[in-house]
PDB file of N, CA, C and O in Angstrom:
ATOM      1  N   MET A   1       0.846  -1.180   0.000  1.00  0.00           N
ATOM      2  CA  MET A   1       0.000   0.000   0.000  1.00  0.00           C
ATOM      3  C   MET A   1       0.887   1.237   0.000  1.00  0.00           C
ATOM      4  O   MET A   1       1.920   1.275   0.668  1.00  0.00           O
ATOM      5  N   TYR A   2       0.473   2.245  -0.755  1.00  0.00           N
ATOM      6  CA  TYR A   2       1.187   3.511  -0.845  1.00  0.00           C
ATOM      7  C   TYR A   2       0.324   4.631  -0.263  1.00  0.00           C
ATOM      8  O   TYR A   2      -0.903   4.612  -0.362  1.00  0.00           O
ATOM      9  N   THR A   3       0.995   5.595   0.338  1.00  0.00           N
ATOM     10  CA  THR A   3       0.314   6.776   0.868  1.00  0.00           C
ATOM     11  C   THR A   3       1.089   8.022   0.464  1.00  0.00           C
ATOM     12  O   THR A   3       2.309   8.082   0.613  1.00  0.00           O
ATOM     13  N   VAL A   4       0.376   9.008  -0.044  1.00  0.00           N
ATOM     14  CA  VAL A   4       0.967  10.304  -0.389  1.00  0.00           C
ATOM     15  C   VAL A   4       0.181  11.368   0.366  1.00  0.00           C
ATOM     16  O   VAL A   4      -1.050  11.376   0.343  1.00  0.00           O
ATOM     17  N   THR A   5       0.897  12.260   1.031  1.00  0.00           N
ATOM     18  CA  THR A   5       0.251  13.334   1.785  1.00  0.00           C
ATOM     19  C   THR A   5       0.831  14.679   1.368  1.00  0.00           C
ATOM     20  O   THR A   5       2.045  14.831   1.239  1.00  0.00           O
ATOM     21  N   VAL A   6      -0.041  15.641   1.162  1.00  0.00           N
ATOM     22  CA  VAL A   6       0.363  17.017   0.867  1.00  0.00           C
ATOM     23  C   VAL A   6      -0.292  17.915   1.909  1.00  0.00           C
ATOM     24  O   VAL A   6      -1.501  17.847   2.128  1.00  0.00           O
ATOM     25  N   ILE A   7       0.506  18.748   2.543  1.00  0.00           N
ATOM     26  CA  ILE A   7       0.007  19.700   3.542  1.00  0.00           C
ATOM     27  C   ILE A   7       0.386  21.101   3.076  1.00  0.00           C
ATOM     28  O   ILE A   7       1.552  21.372   2.789  1.00  0.00           O
ATOM     29  N   ARG A   8      -0.589  21.975   3.004  1.00  0.00           N
ATOM     30  CA  ARG A   8      -0.353  23.352   2.573  1.00  0.00           C
ATOM     31  C   ARG A   8      -1.109  24.303   3.498  1.00  0.00           C
ATOM     32  O   ARG A   8      -2.160  23.963   4.043  1.00  0.00           O
ATOM     33  N   ASP A   9      -0.555  25.486   3.660  1.00  0.00           N
ATOM     34  CA  ASP A   9      -1.277  26.518   4.387  1.00  0.00           C
ATOM     35  C   ASP A   9      -1.367  27.758   3.508  1.00  0.00           C
ATOM     36  O   ASP A   9      -0.527  27.982   2.637  1.00  0.00           O
ATOM     37  N   PHE A  10      -2.391  28.550   3.751  1.00  0.00           N
ATOM     38  CA  PHE A  10      -2.588  29.761   2.969  1.00  0.00           C
ATOM     39  C   PHE A  10      -3.373  30.770   3.791  1.00  0.00           C
ATOM     40  O   PHE A  10      -4.001  30.434   4.794  1.00  0.00           O
ATOM     41  N   ILE A  11      -3.320  32.002   3.343  1.00  0.00           N
ATOM     42  CA  ILE A  11      -4.021  33.092   4.005  1.00  0.00           C
ATOM     43  C   ILE A  11      -5.040  33.671   3.034  1.00  0.00           C
ATOM     44  O   ILE A  11      -4.716  33.958   1.881  1.00  0.00           O
ATOM     45  N   SER A  12      -6.257  33.838   3.499  1.00  0.00           N
ATOM     46  CA  SER A  12      -7.338  34.425   2.712  1.00  0.00           C
ATOM     47  C   SER A  12      -7.683  35.784   3.311  1.00  0.00           C
ATOM     48  O   SER A  12      -7.863  35.909   4.522  1.00  0.00           O
ATOM     49  N   ARG A  13      -7.773  36.803   2.452  1.00  0.00           N
ATOM     50  CA  ARG A  13      -8.125  38.153   2.918  1.00  0.00           C
ATOM     51  C   ARG A  13      -9.460  38.558   2.316  1.00  0.00           C
ATOM     52  O   ARG A  13      -9.724  38.302   1.141  1.00  0.00           O
ATOM     53  N   HIS A  14     -10.301  39.192   3.129  1.00  0.00           N
ATOM     54  CA  HIS A  14     -11.605  39.639   2.648  1.00  0.00           C
ATOM     55  C   HIS A  14     -12.196  40.660   3.611  1.00  0.00           C
ATOM     56  O   HIS A  14     -11.636  40.931   4.673  1.00  0.00           O
ATOM     57  N   PHE A  15     -13.325  41.213   3.225  1.00  0.00           N
ATOM     58  CA  PHE A  15     -14.106  42.080   4.109  1.00  0.00           C
ATOM     59  C   PHE A  15     -15.576  41.872   3.778  1.00  0.00           C
ATOM     60  O   PHE A  15     -15.918  41.475   2.664  1.00  0.00           O
ATOM     61  N   LEU A  16     -16.431  42.137   4.733  1.00  0.00           N
ATOM     62  CA  LEU A  16     -17.865  41.954   4.552  1.00  0.00           C
ATOM     63  C   LEU A  16     -18.515  43.273   4.150  1.00  0.00           C
ATOM     64  O   LEU A  16     -18.096  44.345   4.587  1.00  0.00           O
ATOM     65  N   ILE A  17     -19.542  43.178   3.313  1.00  0.00           N
ATOM     66  CA  ILE A  17     -20.295  44.357   2.889  1.00  0.00           C
ATOM     67  C   ILE A  17     -21.781  44.097   3.127  1.00  0.00           C
ATOM     68  O   ILE A  17     -22.188  42.961   3.371  1.00  0.00           O
ATOM     69  N   GLY A  18     -22.583  45.150   3.055  1.00  0.00           N
ATOM     70  CA  GLY A  18     -24.028  44.992   3.143  1.00  0.00           C
ATOM     71  C   GLY A  18     -24.598  45.071   4.538  1.00  0.00           C
ATOM     72  O   GLY A  18     -25.764  44.736   4.741  1.00  0.00           O
ATOM     73  N   GLY A  19     -23.821  45.499   5.496  1.00  0.00           N
ATOM     74  CA  GLY A  19     -24.344  45.609   6.851  1.00  0.00           C
ATOM     75  C   GLY A  19     -23.296  46.184   7.774  1.00  0.00           C
ATOM     76  O   GLY A  19     -22.158  46.421   7.368  1.00  0.00           O
ATOM     77  N   ASP A  20     -23.678  46.406   9.008  1.00  0.00           N
ATOM     78  CA  ASP A  20     -22.733  46.890  10.011  1.00  0.00           C
ATOM     79  C   ASP A  20     -22.186  45.682  10.759  1.00  0.00           C
ATOM     80  O   ASP A  20     -22.763  45.237  11.751  1.00  0.00           O
ATOM     81  N   TRP A  21     -21.068  45.159  10.272  1.00  0.00           N
ATOM     82  CA  TRP A  21     -20.465  43.957  10.848  1.00  0.00           C
ATOM     83  C   TRP A  21     -19.274  44.293  11.736  1.00  0.00           C
ATOM     84  O   TRP A  21     -18.484  43.410  12.071  1.00  0.00           O
ATOM     85  N   GLY A  22     -19.136  45.552  12.119  1.00  0.00           N
ATOM     86  CA  GLY A  22     -18.035  45.951  12.991  1.00  0.00           C
ATOM     87  C   GLY A  22     -16.694  45.793  12.289  1.00  0.00           C
ATOM     88  O   GLY A  22     -16.525  46.208  11.142  1.00  0.00           O
ATOM     89  N   ALA A  23     -15.747  45.191  12.990  1.00  0.00           N
ATOM     90  CA  ALA A  23     -14.395  45.011  12.447  1.00  0.00           C
ATOM     91  C   ALA A  23     -14.384  44.135  11.195  1.00  0.00           C
ATOM     92  O   ALA A  23     -13.444  44.206  10.402  1.00  0.00           O
ATOM     93  N   GLU A  24     -15.408  43.316  11.010  1.00  0.00           N
ATOM     94  CA  GLU A  24     -15.473  42.455   9.819  1.00  0.00           C
ATOM     95  C   GLU A  24     -15.669  43.264   8.537  1.00  0.00           C
ATOM     96  O   GLU A  24     -15.427  42.745   7.447  1.00  0.00           O
ATOM     97  N   ASN A  25     -16.101  44.524   8.643  1.00  0.00           N
ATOM     98  CA  ASN A  25     -16.224  45.387   7.467  1.00  0.00           C
ATOM     99  C   ASN A  25     -14.858  45.848   6.950  1.00  0.00           C
ATOM    100  O   ASN A  25     -14.750  46.283   5.803  1.00  0.00           O
ATOM    101  N   ASP A  26     -13.826  45.760   7.772  1.00  0.00           N
ATOM    102  CA  ASP A  26     -12.470  46.134   7.367  1.00  0.00           C
ATOM    103  C   ASP A  26     -11.753  44.921   6.785  1.00  0.00           C
ATOM    104  O   ASP A  26     -12.030  43.780   7.157  1.00  0.00           O
ATOM    105  N   LEU A  27     -10.823  45.190   5.861  1.00  0.00           N
ATOM    106  CA  LEU A  27     -10.031  44.117   5.275  1.00  0.00           C
ATOM    107  C   LEU A  27      -9.280  43.376   6.383  1.00  0.00           C
ATOM    108  O   LEU A  27      -8.567  43.990   7.177  1.00  0.00           O
ATOM    109  N   HIS A  28      -9.446  42.060   6.427  1.00  0.00           N
ATOM    110  CA  HIS A  28      -8.770  41.240   7.427  1.00  0.00           C
ATOM    111  C   HIS A  28      -8.460  39.875   6.822  1.00  0.00           C
ATOM    112  O   HIS A  28      -8.924  39.558   5.726  1.00  0.00           O
ATOM    113  N   SER A  29      -7.686  39.076   7.527  1.00  0.00           N
ATOM    114  CA  SER A  29      -7.245  37.794   6.971  1.00  0.00           C
ATOM    115  C   SER A  29      -7.560  36.637   7.910  1.00  0.00           C
ATOM    116  O   SER A  29      -7.764  36.809   9.112  1.00  0.00           O
ATOM    117  N   HIS A  30      -7.591  35.450   7.309  1.00  0.00           N
ATOM    118  CA  HIS A  30      -7.759  34.191   8.035  1.00  0.00           C
ATOM    119  C   HIS A  30      -6.689  33.226   7.542  1.00  0.00           C
ATOM    120  O   HIS A  30      -6.390  33.179   6.349  1.00  0.00           O
ATOM    121  N   HIS A  31      -6.120  32.465   8.451  1.00  0.00           N
ATOM    122  CA  HIS A  31      -5.093  31.485   8.111  1.00  0.00           C
ATOM    123  C   HIS A  31      -5.730  30.103   8.064  1.00  0.00           C
ATOM    124  O   HIS A  31      -6.436  29.709   8.992  1.00  0.00           O
ATOM    125  N   TYR A  32      -5.482  29.364   6.979  1.00  0.00           N
ATOM    126  CA  TYR A  32      -6.031  28.025   6.806  1.00  0.00           C
ATOM    127  C   TYR A  32      -4.912  27.032   6.564  1.00  0.00           C
ATOM    128  O   TYR A  32      -3.856  27.383   6.039  1.00  0.00           O
ATOM    129  N   LYS A  33      -5.152  25.800   6.950  1.00  0.00           N
ATOM    130  CA  LYS A  33      -4.225  24.705   6.687  1.00  0.00           C
ATOM    131  C   LYS A  33      -5.046  23.549   6.128  1.00  0.00           C
ATOM    132  O   LYS A  33      -6.081  23.189   6.687  1.00  0.00           O
ATOM    133  N   ILE A  34      -4.578  22.966   5.016  1.00  0.00           N
ATOM    134  CA  ILE A  34      -5.291  21.852   4.400  1.00  0.00           C
ATOM    135  C   ILE A  34      -4.339  20.669   4.278  1.00  0.00           C
ATOM    136  O   ILE A  34      -3.158  20.835   3.974  1.00  0.00           O
ATOM    137  N   GLU A  35      -4.867  19.477   4.517  1.00  0.00           N
ATOM    138  CA  GLU A  35      -4.090  18.244   4.400  1.00  0.00           C
ATOM    139  C   GLU A  35      -4.861  17.277   3.510  1.00  0.00           C
ATOM    140  O   GLU A  35      -6.031  16.986   3.756  1.00  0.00           O
ATOM    141  N   LEU A  36      -4.188  16.785   2.472  1.00  0.00           N
ATOM    142  CA  LEU A  36      -4.771  15.818   1.548  1.00  0.00           C
ATOM    143  C   LEU A  36      -3.952  14.543   1.622  1.00  0.00           C
ATOM    144  O   LEU A  36      -2.738  14.570   1.421  1.00  0.00           O
ATOM    145  N   MET A  37      -4.610  13.417   1.911  1.00  0.00           N
ATOM    146  CA  MET A  37      -3.931  12.131   1.988  1.00  0.00           C
ATOM    147  C   MET A  37      -4.611  11.163   1.028  1.00  0.00           C
ATOM    148  O   MET A  37      -5.822  10.952   1.086  1.00  0.00           O
ATOM    149  N   LEU A  38      -3.806  10.579   0.145  1.00  0.00           N
ATOM    150  CA  LEU A  38      -4.298   9.591  -0.809  1.00  0.00           C
ATOM    151  C   LEU A  38      -3.618   8.266  -0.534  1.00  0.00           C
ATOM    152  O   LEU A  38      -2.407   8.210  -0.321  1.00  0.00           O
ATOM    153  N   GLU A  39      -4.405   7.195  -0.539  1.00  0.00           N
ATOM    154  CA  GLU A  39      -3.871   5.855  -0.317  1.00  0.00           C
ATOM    155  C   GLU A  39      -4.341   4.937  -1.429  1.00  0.00           C
ATOM    156  O   GLU A  39      -5.451   5.079  -1.941  1.00  0.00           O
ATOM    157  N   GLY A  40      -3.486   3.996  -1.796  1.00  0.00           N
ATOM    158  CA  GLY A  40      -3.869   3.039  -2.826  1.00  0.00           C
ATOM    159  C   GLY A  40      -2.898   1.876  -2.880  1.00  0.00           C
ATOM    160  O   GLY A  40      -1.821   1.914  -2.285  1.00  0.00           O
ATOM    161  N   ASN A  41      -3.296   0.849  -3.598  1.00  0.00           N
ATOM    162  CA  ASN A  41      -2.468  -0.347  -3.723  1.00  0.00           C
ATOM    163  C   ASN A  41      -1.460  -0.252  -4.866  1.00  0.00           C
ATOM    164  O   ASN A  41      -0.499  -1.019  -4.913  1.00  0.00           O
ATOM    165  N   ARG A  42      -1.677   0.687  -5.788  1.00  0.00           N
ATOM    166  CA  ARG A  42      -0.731   0.813  -6.905  1.00  0.00           C
ATOM    167  C   ARG A  42      -0.163   2.193  -6.974  1.00  0.00           C
ATOM    168  O   ARG A  42       0.651   2.483  -7.851  1.00  0.00           O
TER     169      ARG A  42
END
């Protein structure tokens, strides 16, 4: 059996519109981490 794993992180920046969302109306960022693992016999 074989296993391949890829782990990446990234930052997404955005702001909310259409209402009074406080600090969320200002440009801000979120940090994300994603992990993809694939397994197979060949």
